[in-house]
C-alpha positions as CSV (number, residue, x, y, z in Angstrom):
1,M,-15.4,-1.9,-13.2
2,K,-13.1,0.8,-11.9
3,I,-11.6,0.5,-8.5
4,L,-9.7,2.9,-6.3
5,V,-7.5,1.4,-3.6
6,V,-6.3,3.8,-0.9
7,G,-2.9,3.2,0.7
8,S,0.7,2.6,-0.1
9,G,1.9,-0.5,1.8
10,G,2.4,-4.2,1.3
11,R,-1.2,-4.8,2.3
12,E,-2.4,-2.5,-0.5
13,H,-0.1,-4.2,-3.0
14,A,-1.6,-7.6,-2.1
15,I,-5.1,-6.2,-2.5
16,V,-4.3,-4.6,-5.9
17,W,-2.5,-7.8,-7.0
18,K,-5.6,-10.0,-6.2
19,L,-8.1,-7.5,-7.7
20,S,-6.1,-7.3,-10.9
21,Q,-6.9,-11.0,-11.5
22,S,-10.6,-10.4,-11.6
23,P,-12.2,-10.4,-15.1
24,R,-14.7,-7.9,-13.8
25,V,-12.0,-5.3,-13.0
26,D,-11.1,-3.0,-16.0
27,K,-9.0,-0.4,-14.2
28,I,-7.4,0.0,-10.8
29,Y,-6.2,3.3,-9.4
30,C,-4.1,3.5,-6.2
31,A,-3.6,6.5,-4.0
32,P,-0.8,7.0,-3.5
33,G,0.6,3.5,-4.2
34,N,4.3,2.6,-4.4
35,A,6.9,1.3,-7.0
36,G,5.5,-2.2,-6.9
37,I,1.9,-1.3,-7.2
38,S,2.6,0.9,-10.2
39,G,3.1,-2.3,-12.3
40,L,-0.6,-3.3,-11.7
41,A,-2.4,0.0,-11.1
42,E,-2.3,3.7,-12.0
43,C,-0.8,5.4,-9.0
44,V,-2.3,8.7,-8.1
45,D,-0.3,11.3,-6.1
46,I,-2.9,11.8,-3.4
47,G,-2.1,10.9,0.2
48,A,-4.2,8.3,2.0
49,E,-5.3,10.9,4.6
50,D,-6.2,13.6,2.1
51,L,-9.9,12.7,2.2
52,E,-11.4,15.5,0.2
53,K,-8.9,15.0,-2.7
54,I,-9.7,11.3,-2.7
55,R,-13.4,12.0,-2.8
56,D,-13.0,14.5,-5.6
57,F,-10.9,12.0,-7.6
58,A,-13.3,9.2,-7.1
59,V,-16.2,11.3,-8.3
60,E,-14.3,12.7,-11.3
61,K,-13.2,9.2,-12.4
62,K,-16.6,7.7,-11.7
63,I,-15.1,5.0,-9.5
64,D,-17.3,2.0,-9.0
65,M,-15.7,0.9,-5.7
66,A,-13.3,2.4,-3.3
67,V,-11.2,-0.1,-1.1
68,I,-9.7,1.5,2.0
69,G,-6.4,-0.1,3.1
70,P,-5.0,1.8,6.2
71,E,-6.7,2.5,9.5
72,V,-6.1,6.2,9.8
73,P,-8.3,7.3,6.9
74,L,-11.0,4.9,8.1
75,S,-10.9,6.5,11.6
76,M,-11.0,9.9,10.0
77,G,-14.3,9.0,8.3
78,I,-13.3,8.4,4.6
79,T,-16.0,5.8,4.2
80,D,-18.7,8.3,5.3
81,L,-17.4,11.0,3.0
82,L,-17.2,8.8,-0.1
83,Q,-20.6,7.3,0.6
84,E,-22.1,10.7,0.8
85,A,-20.7,11.4,-2.6
86,G,-22.4,8.2,-4.0
87,I,-19.3,6.0,-4.0
88,R,-19.5,2.4,-2.9
89,V,-16.9,1.7,-0.2
90,F,-15.3,-1.5,1.1
91,G,-14.3,-0.4,4.6
92,P,-16.2,0.4,7.9
93,D,-17.6,3.8,8.6
94,R,-16.3,6.2,11.3
95,N,-18.5,4.9,14.0
96,C,-17.4,1.3,13.5
97,S,-13.7,2.4,13.1
98,Q,-13.6,3.2,16.8
99,L,-13.0,-0.5,17.2
100,E,-9.4,0.2,16.1
101,G,-9.2,3.9,16.8
102,S,-9.8,3.4,20.5
103,K,-8.6,0.4,22.5
104,A,-10.8,1.5,25.4
105,F,-13.9,1.4,23.1
106,T,-13.0,-2.2,22.0
107,K,-12.3,-3.4,25.6
108,A,-15.7,-2.0,26.7
109,F,-17.4,-3.8,23.7
110,L,-15.6,-7.1,24.6
111,M,-16.6,-6.9,28.3
112,R,-20.2,-5.8,27.5
113,H,-20.7,-8.9,25.2
114,N,-18.8,-11.4,27.4
115,I,-16.1,-12.0,24.8
116,P,-12.9,-13.5,26.3
117,T,-10.1,-10.9,26.7
118,A,-7.6,-9.7,29.3
119,G,-8.5,-7.7,32.4
120,Y,-7.7,-4.1,32.2
121,K,-7.8,-0.6,33.7
122,E,-7.8,2.9,32.1
123,Y,-5.7,5.9,33.1
124,T,-5.6,9.5,32.0
125,D,-3.3,10.7,34.8
126,E,0.3,9.7,34.8
127,K,0.7,9.9,38.6
128,E,-2.3,7.6,39.2
129,L,-0.8,5.1,36.8
130,L,2.6,5.3,38.5
131,D,0.8,4.7,41.8
132,D,-0.8,1.6,40.3
133,I,2.4,0.3,38.7
134,G,2.5,-3.5,38.6
135,I,-1.3,-3.7,39.2
136,F,-1.6,-6.9,37.2
137,G,2.0,-8.0,37.9
138,Y,4.8,-8.4,35.4
139,P,5.2,-8.4,32.5
140,M,3.1,-5.2,32.5
141,V,1.2,-4.5,29.3
142,I,0.9,-0.8,28.6
143,K,-1.2,0.5,25.6
144,A,-1.8,3.9,24.2
145,D,-5.5,4.1,23.5
146,G,-5.4,5.7,20.1
147,L,-3.8,4.8,16.7
148,A,0.0,4.5,16.9
149,A,0.9,2.7,13.6
150,G,0.9,-0.7,15.4
151,K,3.6,0.4,17.8
152,G,1.7,1.8,20.8
153,V,2.1,-1.2,23.0
154,I,4.9,-1.7,25.6
155,I,5.4,-5.0,27.4
156,A,7.5,-4.1,30.4
157,E,9.3,-7.0,32.1
158,D,9.9,-5.2,35.4
159,E,9.1,-1.9,37.3
160,E,12.0,0.0,35.8
161,A,10.9,-0.8,32.2
162,A,7.3,0.0,33.2
163,R,8.2,3.4,34.5
164,A,10.2,4.1,31.3
165,G,7.3,3.0,29.2
166,I,4.8,5.2,31.0
167,E,7.1,8.2,30.7
168,E,7.5,7.4,27.0
169,I,3.7,7.3,26.3
170,M,2.3,9.8,28.8
171,G,5.3,12.1,29.6
172,E,7.2,12.3,26.3
173,K,4.0,11.8,24.2
174,R,5.9,9.5,21.8
175,F,2.5,8.6,20.2
176,G,1.0,12.1,20.5
177,S,-2.6,12.3,21.6
178,A,-3.0,8.5,21.2
179,G,-1.4,8.3,24.7
180,D,-3.8,10.7,26.4
181,L,-5.6,7.7,27.6
182,V,-3.6,4.6,28.6
183,L,-4.8,1.0,29.2
184,V,-2.9,-1.4,31.5
185,E,-3.8,-5.0,30.8
186,E,-3.3,-8.3,32.4
187,C,-0.5,-10.1,30.4
188,L,-1.9,-13.0,28.6
189,T,0.4,-16.0,28.0
190,G,0.3,-18.4,25.0
191,V,0.9,-17.9,21.3
192,E,-0.5,-15.1,19.3
193,A,-2.5,-15.7,16.1
194,S,-4.5,-13.7,13.7
195,M,-8.0,-14.2,12.3
196,L,-9.1,-12.0,9.4
197,C,-12.9,-11.9,8.8
198,F,-15.1,-10.6,6.1
199,V,-18.2,-8.8,7.5
200,D,-21.3,-7.6,5.7
201,G,-23.4,-6.2,8.5
202,N,-25.3,-9.5,8.8
203,V,-22.7,-12.2,9.0
204,I,-19.0,-12.6,9.8
205,V,-17.0,-15.1,7.7
206,P,-13.5,-15.9,8.8
207,M,-10.7,-16.2,6.2
208,E,-8.0,-18.8,6.4
209,S,-5.9,-18.5,9.6
210,A,-2.6,-16.7,9.7
211,Q,0.2,-15.9,12.2
212,D,2.4,-12.8,12.2
213,Y,5.6,-11.8,14.0
214,K,5.6,-8.5,15.8
215,R,9.1,-8.3,17.4
216,I,12.0,-7.2,15.3
217,F,14.4,-10.1,16.1
218,D,14.3,-13.8,16.0
219,G,12.7,-15.6,18.9
220,D,10.3,-12.7,19.4
221,K,13.0,-10.5,20.9
222,G,13.3,-6.7,20.7
223,P,10.8,-3.9,20.2
224,N,7.4,-4.3,18.4
225,T,7.1,-3.6,14.7
226,G,4.3,-3.4,12.3
227,G,5.0,-7.1,11.5
228,M,8.1,-8.9,10.3
229,G,6.5,-11.7,8.5
230,S,3.5,-14.1,8.4
231,Y,2.4,-17.5,7.3
232,S,-1.0,-19.2,6.5
233,P,-2.6,-21.4,7.6
234,S,-1.5,-21.2,11.2
235,L,0.1,-24.3,12.6
236,L,-1.7,-23.6,15.8
237,F,-5.3,-23.9,14.5
238,N,-7.2,-27.1,14.7
239,S,-11.0,-27.9,14.6
240,E,-11.3,-27.5,18.4
241,V,-9.7,-24.1,18.4
242,E,-11.8,-23.0,15.4
243,V,-15.0,-24.1,17.1
244,Q,-14.0,-22.1,20.3
245,I,-13.3,-19.0,18.2
246,R,-16.5,-19.3,16.3
247,E,-18.7,-19.8,19.4
248,Q,-16.9,-17.6,21.9
249,I,-15.7,-14.8,19.7
250,L,-17.1,-14.5,16.2
251,E,-20.8,-15.1,17.0
252,P,-20.9,-12.8,20.0
253,T,-19.0,-10.2,18.0
254,I,-21.5,-10.0,15.1
255,N,-24.4,-10.2,17.6
256,G,-22.7,-7.4,19.6
257,F,-22.4,-5.3,16.4
258,K,-26.1,-5.6,15.8
259,E,-27.1,-4.8,19.4
260,D,-24.8,-1.8,19.5
261,G,-25.8,-0.4,16.1
262,L,-22.4,-1.0,14.5
263,D,-23.2,-1.5,10.8
264,F,-19.8,-3.0,10.0
265,H,-18.9,-3.7,6.3
266,G,-15.4,-4.6,5.5
267,V,-12.6,-6.7,7.2
268,L,-12.4,-7.3,10.9
269,F,-9.0,-8.3,12.0
270,I,-9.0,-10.1,15.3
271,G,-5.7,-10.4,17.2
272,L,-5.8,-13.5,19.4
273,M,-3.9,-15.1,22.2
274,L,-4.2,-18.9,22.2
275,S,-3.9,-19.4,25.9
276,E,-4.3,-22.5,28.1
277,D,-7.8,-21.1,29.0
278,G,-8.8,-20.9,25.3
279,P,-8.6,-18.2,22.7
280,K,-8.8,-14.6,23.9
281,V,-9.0,-11.3,22.0
282,I,-6.0,-9.0,22.2
283,E,-7.3,-6.4,19.7
284,F,-9.6,-5.6,16.9
285,N,-8.5,-3.9,13.7
286,N,-10.8,-2.5,11.0
287,R,-8.9,-3.6,8.0
288,F,-6.7,-6.3,6.5
289,G,-3.6,-7.0,8.6
290,D,-0.1,-6.4,7.2
291,P,1.7,-8.7,6.5
292,E,-1.0,-11.4,7.1
293,T,-2.8,-10.2,4.0
294,Q,0.1,-11.1,1.8
295,S,0.0,-14.7,2.9
296,V,-3.7,-15.1,3.1
297,L,-4.6,-13.6,-0.3
298,M,-1.9,-15.8,-2.0
299,R,-4.3,-18.7,-1.0
300,L,-7.6,-17.1,-2.0
301,D,-9.3,-18.8,-5.0
302,T,-12.5,-16.7,-5.1
303,D,-12.7,-13.4,-7.0
304,L,-11.8,-10.7,-4.5
305,A,-14.0,-8.2,-6.3
306,D,-17.0,-10.5,-5.8
307,I,-16.3,-10.7,-2.1
308,F,-16.0,-7.0,-1.7
309,D,-19.3,-6.5,-3.5
310,A,-21.0,-9.0,-1.2
311,C,-19.6,-7.3,1.9
312,I,-20.9,-3.9,0.7
313,D,-24.3,-5.3,-0.4
314,G,-24.9,-7.5,2.7
315,T,-25.0,-10.7,0.6
316,L,-21.9,-12.5,2.0
317,A,-24.0,-15.5,3.1
318,D,-24.8,-16.3,-0.5
319,L,-21.1,-16.5,-1.6
320,E,-18.9,-19.6,-1.3
321,I,-15.3,-18.5,-0.6
322,K,-12.7,-21.0,-1.7
323,W,-9.1,-21.4,-0.6
324,S,-6.1,-23.1,-2.0
325,E,-4.6,-26.1,0.0
326,K,-1.2,-24.6,-0.6
327,R,0.8,-23.0,2.3
328,A,2.1,-19.5,2.1
329,V,5.0,-17.7,3.9
330,T,5.8,-14.0,3.8
331,V,9.2,-12.7,5.0
332,V,9.6,-9.0,5.4
333,L,12.8,-7.2,4.4
334,A,13.1,-4.1,6.7
335,S,15.4,-1.1,6.7
336,G,18.4,-1.2,9.1
337,G,17.4,0.5,12.4
338,Y,13.7,-0.2,12.0
339,P,11.5,0.2,14.1
340,G,13.7,3.0,15.3
341,D,15.4,5.6,13.1
342,Y,16.4,4.4,9.7
343,E,17.7,5.8,6.4
344,K,15.8,5.9,3.2
345,G,16.8,6.0,-0.5
346,K,18.8,2.7,-0.5
347,V,18.9,1.1,-4.0
348,I,17.2,-2.3,-4.1
349,T,18.7,-4.9,-6.3
350,G,17.8,-8.5,-7.2
351,L,14.0,-8.0,-7.6
352,E,14.2,-9.5,-11.1
353,D,16.0,-12.6,-9.7
354,V,13.1,-14.1,-7.8
355,D,11.1,-17.2,-9.0
356,D,8.2,-16.5,-11.3
357,D,5.6,-17.8,-8.8
358,V,7.1,-15.9,-5.9
359,V,5.5,-12.5,-5.3
360,V,7.4,-9.6,-3.9
361,F,4.9,-7.2,-2.3
362,H,6.3,-3.7,-2.0
363,A,5.6,-1.8,1.2
364,G,8.1,1.1,1.5
365,T,9.5,1.7,-2.0
366,K,9.6,4.4,-4.7
367,F,11.3,5.2,-8.0
368,D,14.4,7.4,-8.0
369,N,16.3,8.1,-11.1
370,G,15.3,4.8,-12.7
371,N,16.0,2.8,-9.6
372,I,13.7,1.3,-7.0
373,V,14.8,2.6,-3.6
374,T,13.6,2.2,0.0
375,S,11.2,4.7,1.4
376,G,10.0,3.1,4.6
377,G,10.8,0.9,7.5
378,R,9.2,-2.3,6.1
379,V,10.4,-2.4,2.5
380,L,9.3,-5.6,0.9
381,G,7.4,-8.8,1.7
382,V,8.6,-11.9,-0.1
383,T,5.7,-14.4,-0.4
384,A,6.1,-18.0,-1.5
385,T,3.8,-21.0,-1.6
386,G,4.4,-24.7,-1.2
387,A,2.6,-28.0,-0.7
388,T,3.8,-27.9,3.0
389,N,4.7,-25.1,5.4
390,D,8.4,-26.2,5.3
391,E,8.5,-26.0,1.5
392,A,6.9,-22.6,1.5
393,R,9.4,-21.4,4.2
394,A,12.4,-22.7,2.3
395,R,11.3,-21.1,-1.0
396,A,10.5,-17.7,0.7
397,F,14.0,-17.6,2.4
398,D,15.8,-18.7,-0.8
399,N,14.2,-15.8,-2.7
400,V,14.7,-13.3,0.1
401,K,18.4,-13.9,-0.1
402,R,18.4,-12.9,-3.8
403,I,17.3,-9.4,-2.9
404,S,19.5,-6.8,-1.3
405,F,19.8,-3.2,-0.2
406,E,22.1,-1.5,2.3
407,G,21.2,-2.4,5.9
408,A,18.5,-4.9,4.9
409,H,17.3,-7.0,7.8
410,F,14.9,-9.9,8.1
411,R,13.9,-12.5,10.7
412,N,15.1,-16.1,10.1
413,D,12.3,-17.8,12.1
414,I,9.2,-16.8,10.1
415,G,6.9,-19.7,9.6
416,R,7.9,-21.4,12.9
417,I,6.1,-21.6,16.2
418,N,7.8,-19.6,18.9
419,R,6.6,-20.7,22.3
C-alpha cells in the first residue's frame, strides 16, 4: 500500500510515524514533509496548498490513499480534486470543510441542531461592532470567521483591549479576508478540552481524550498560539462527562451531518469547554489537532491504516479501536518570539540524546548544510509516555531539556490542570 501524507508539521510527523508501523504500508510519501519526517517517508517538494501538483503526483505514483493533514488544502477542495482523479482520500470534502473554514457556518449548525455552545452575534461592519462593544460583557471573545492558522481569536479583558482587537481584525486585516466577517461570542468559563473523533459518514467514534495549551506562557498567559503542548488522557474526563459529550454533542452532530447532507469522512476535532453547565462546543476542526495528535497517537494500539480505510469505506462500526493504558505528554519547543516575529535557521542540538522510547515530532525543521535547523514557530514536540500522568510529564520535561537551539522556549506546566 502506497500512502501520500500532505503537510509538514508535527501532526503530519505523528501520522507518518504511526502509519509506518503498519504491515500493510509499503511506501509513504509526504508533501512537503520536514527534516524529521524524512527519516520515515520520502519527502516530496510540493507545497500542501499546490493542489494540482499533489493530484498529478498521486496519479503518477498510483497512490492508494491520500491523508490530508492541514485545514487549508481541505477548505480549498483537495479531497474533491483527488477523488475526481480516482484517489481514495482520508479527509472531508470541501462542503464539509466549511465546519472549520467558517466559524459562522459551524455556529449556525450547532444552533440548528441544539448542540450546546456559546451565544454569539455576527458582524461585517466595524462601526456596528464598535457600537455593540461589550455586548456579552467582558472578557469579550472576538473571532475572525475564516481560517487564521489557529490564531484568529482575541479574548479582550476590557473595552480598550476589545477596541484594539477589533481594529486588528477588521481595520488592519491582520488575518486578511478571514476577518471580513467577525463573530462576537459569550465568554464561556471552565476548562478547555479536546475530543478528536473518527467519522465515516455513518458513525462518529471518539478517540481517547486530550487537552492542549493554547497560550504561550505558563498559567495560560499571553497570546494564543497553535498549541504549546498536550497530554492524553485528559485528567478532566470521567464517565459522567463522557456520557454528556456523547448524548449532547456527538450523537446530535452525526445526526446533524446526515440531516444537512454533510457526508463527512475523516477526523472531526471538537474543541470543548467543560463548564459548570456541562460541556459546550467552542469550535469544530476538520482534521487532527496539533499537538493533541502527538499525544493521542502515541497511545493508539490499532493499525492506523485500517482505521483510515474504515473511515473512507463507511465501515468504522465494524472495527474495534484499542488504546494503551499508558499516559502521554507532549511538550512543544518553540522559537523565541513566537507567536509574534521570530528568527529561523537556528541549529538544533541534542536530538540524538533523547531516550529511545521518547519520540521527538518535528514541526518546523529543515536540513541546512548537514544540520537540522528551525524553520517555523513551533519547532519540535517532545512526547513521552508513562504509567501515570506525572511519570509521563517528568520524562517529557527531562528529555526536552536535552535539546536546545538559540531562543528555544517551552511551557513548564504542560500536563497540569490550569483552572
